[in-house]
N, CA, C and O atoms as a CHARMM CRD file, in Angstrom:
* protein
*
  104
    1    1 MET  N    120.28300 136.07900  71.48600 PROA 1      0.00000
    2    1 MET  CA   120.54100 134.35400  70.99100 PROA 1      0.00000
    3    1 MET  C    119.73600 134.12300  71.57200 PROA 1      0.00000
    4    1 MET  O    119.11600 133.45000  70.74800 PROA 1      0.00000
    5    2 ASP  N    119.03200 134.11700  72.58700 PROA 2      0.00000
    6    2 ASP  CA   118.40600 133.26400  73.79900 PROA 2      0.00000
    7    2 ASP  C    117.01900 132.31000  73.12400 PROA 2      0.00000
    8    2 ASP  O    116.43100 131.34100  73.60600 PROA 2      0.00000
    9    3 TRP  N    116.80800 133.05600  71.81100 PROA 3      0.00000
   10    3 TRP  CA   115.76900 132.40700  71.13000 PROA 3      0.00000
   11    3 TRP  C    115.81000 131.47000  70.37000 PROA 3      0.00000
   12    3 TRP  O    114.90600 130.97800  69.69600 PROA 3      0.00000
   13    4 MET  N    117.47200 131.04100  70.51000 PROA 4      0.00000
   14    4 MET  CA   117.81200 129.77500  69.65100 PROA 4      0.00000
   15    4 MET  C    117.81200 128.41100  70.56800 PROA 4      0.00000
   16    4 MET  O    117.71800 127.38900  69.88900 PROA 4      0.00000
   17    5 VAL  N    117.89000 128.23400  71.80400 PROA 5      0.00000
   18    5 VAL  CA   118.02100 127.36600  72.31000 PROA 5      0.00000
   19    5 VAL  C    116.55400 126.90600  72.62700 PROA 5      0.00000
   20    5 VAL  O    116.40900 125.68500  72.68500 PROA 5      0.00000
   21    6 PRO  N    115.45300 127.67500  72.84100 PROA 6      0.00000
   22    6 PRO  CA   114.07500 126.91400  72.53300 PROA 6      0.00000
   23    6 PRO  C    113.83400 126.28700  71.29200 PROA 6      0.00000
   24    6 PRO  O    113.16100 125.26900  71.12900 PROA 6      0.00000
   25    7 LEU  N    114.51000 127.04800  70.28300 PROA 7      0.00000
   26    7 LEU  CA   114.59700 126.76900  68.77400 PROA 7      0.00000
   27    7 LEU  C    115.02400 125.41400  68.78300 PROA 7      0.00000
   28    7 LEU  O    114.23300 124.47800  68.67600 PROA 7      0.00000
   29    8 VAL  N    115.98200 125.31200  68.87900 PROA 8      0.00000
   30    8 VAL  CA   117.14700 124.12100  69.03300 PROA 8      0.00000
   31    8 VAL  C    116.31200 122.96400  69.90400 PROA 8      0.00000
   32    8 VAL  O    116.35500 121.84900  69.38500 PROA 8      0.00000
   33    9 LEU  N    115.70800 123.04300  70.90500 PROA 9      0.00000
   34    9 LEU  CA   115.23900 122.45200  71.55900 PROA 9      0.00000
   35    9 LEU  C    113.83200 121.62500  71.00400 PROA 9      0.00000
   36    9 LEU  O    113.64100 120.42800  71.22200 PROA 9      0.00000
   37   10 TYR  N    113.03100 122.38200  70.35500 PROA 10     0.00000
   38   10 TYR  CA   112.07300 122.02500  69.47300 PROA 10     0.00000
   39   10 TYR  C    111.88700 121.32100  68.29300 PROA 10     0.00000
   40   10 TYR  O    111.01500 120.62400  67.77500 PROA 10     0.00000
   41   11 ASN  N    113.18800 121.80700  68.00000 PROA 11     0.00000
   42   11 ASN  CA   113.72800 120.53700  66.66400 PROA 11     0.00000
   43   11 ASN  C    114.23100 119.36700  67.31300 PROA 11     0.00000
   44   11 ASN  O    113.96000 118.33500  66.70000 PROA 11     0.00000
   45   12 LEU  N    114.88900 119.21500  68.38200 PROA 12     0.00000
   46   12 LEU  CA   115.27800 117.83300  68.87800 PROA 12     0.00000
   47   12 LEU  C    114.29400 117.09400  69.23900 PROA 12     0.00000
   48   12 LEU  O    114.36000 116.00200  68.67600 PROA 12     0.00000
   49   13 LEU  N    113.08000 117.23200  70.18100 PROA 13     0.00000
   50   13 LEU  CA   111.64100 116.73300  70.52100 PROA 13     0.00000
   51   13 LEU  C    110.87200 116.51500  68.91800 PROA 13     0.00000
   52   13 LEU  O    110.26300 115.45200  68.79600 PROA 13     0.00000
   53   14 ILE  N    110.87500 117.17300  68.07600 PROA 14     0.00000
   54   14 ILE  CA   110.02800 116.90100  66.64600 PROA 14     0.00000
   55   14 ILE  C    111.12700 115.77400  66.06400 PROA 14     0.00000
   56   14 ILE  O    110.60900 114.91100  65.35500 PROA 14     0.00000
   57   15 LEU  N    112.45600 115.67600  66.25000 PROA 15     0.00000
   58   15 LEU  CA   113.27700 114.47800  65.71600 PROA 15     0.00000
   59   15 LEU  C    112.74900 113.09600  66.39100 PROA 15     0.00000
   60   15 LEU  O    112.63900 111.99500  65.85200 PROA 15     0.00000
   61   16 LEU  N    112.47400 113.45100  67.63800 PROA 16     0.00000
   62   16 LEU  CA   112.52700 112.66600  68.78300 PROA 16     0.00000
   63   16 LEU  C    111.05500 112.05800  68.43800 PROA 16     0.00000
   64   16 LEU  O    110.87800 110.84600  68.32100 PROA 16     0.00000
   65   17 ALA  N    110.43400 112.63600  68.34700 PROA 17     0.00000
   66   17 ALA  CA   108.61500 111.90300  68.27200 PROA 17     0.00000
   67   17 ALA  C    108.44800 111.54800  67.04900 PROA 17     0.00000
   68   17 ALA  O    107.58100 110.67800  66.98000 PROA 17     0.00000
   69   18 ALA  N    109.12100 111.97700  65.50900 PROA 18     0.00000
   70   18 ALA  CA   109.25500 111.57500  64.47800 PROA 18     0.00000
   71   18 ALA  C    109.90800 109.95800  64.50200 PROA 18     0.00000
   72   18 ALA  O    109.38500 109.18600  63.69900 PROA 18     0.00000
   73   19 LYS  N    110.99100 109.42200  65.35500 PROA 19     0.00000
   74   19 LYS  CA   111.68800 108.54200  65.47800 PROA 19     0.00000
   75   19 LYS  C    110.84200 107.55100  66.22300 PROA 19     0.00000
   76   19 LYS  O    111.19900 106.42100  65.89100 PROA 19     0.00000
   77   20 VAL  N    109.81700 107.51800  67.13800 PROA 20     0.00000
   78   20 VAL  CA   108.85100 107.35000  68.32500 PROA 20     0.00000
   79   20 VAL  C    107.82400 106.73200  67.34300 PROA 20     0.00000
   80   20 VAL  O    107.59200 105.53200  67.19200 PROA 20     0.00000
   81   21 ILE  N    107.14800 107.97600  66.58300 PROA 21     0.00000
   82   21 ILE  CA   106.35300 107.65600  65.75500 PROA 21     0.00000
   83   21 ILE  C    106.85900 106.44600  64.24900 PROA 21     0.00000
   84   21 ILE  O    106.18500 105.44300  64.01500 PROA 21     0.00000
   85   22 GLU  N    107.71400 106.70200  63.67400 PROA 22     0.00000
   86   22 GLU  CA   108.00200 105.66200  62.90400 PROA 22     0.00000
   87   22 GLU  C    108.32800 103.98700  63.71900 PROA 22     0.00000
   88   22 GLU  O    107.99500 102.92100  63.20100 PROA 22     0.00000
   89   23 LYS  N    108.93300 104.10000  64.86900 PROA 23     0.00000
   90   23 LYS  CA   108.54700 103.05600  65.30800 PROA 23     0.00000
   91   23 LYS  C    107.57100 102.25000  65.87700 PROA 23     0.00000
   92   23 LYS  O    107.71500 101.04100  66.05900 PROA 23     0.00000
   93   24 LEU  N    106.55300 102.90900  66.17100 PROA 24     0.00000
   94   24 LEU  CA   105.19100 102.44700  66.45600 PROA 24     0.00000
   95   24 LEU  C    104.53600 102.23300  65.13800 PROA 24     0.00000
   96   24 LEU  O    104.02300 101.14800  64.86400 PROA 24     0.00000
   97   25 PHE  N    104.53700 102.98200  64.52600 PROA 25     0.00000
   98   25 PHE  CA   103.41400 102.84900  63.30900 PROA 25     0.00000
   99   25 PHE  C    104.24800 102.29300  61.70800 PROA 25     0.00000
  100   25 PHE  O    103.77600 101.80100  60.68200 PROA 25     0.00000
  101   26 GLY  N    105.53600 102.62200  62.07900 PROA 26     0.00000
  102   26 GLY  CA   106.34100 102.01700  60.82400 PROA 26     0.00000
  103   26 GLY  C    106.03300 100.36200  60.53600 PROA 26     0.00000
  104   26 GLY  O    106.59000  99.78300  59.60400 PROA 26     0.00000
C-alpha cells in the first residue's frame, strides 16, 4: 500500500501545476 502515497502526492502536484499554468497563461 506504500506505493499509493507517492501516487496521490504526484496527482496533487499535477493538479496544482495545472492551476498555476492556467493562472499564468489562461
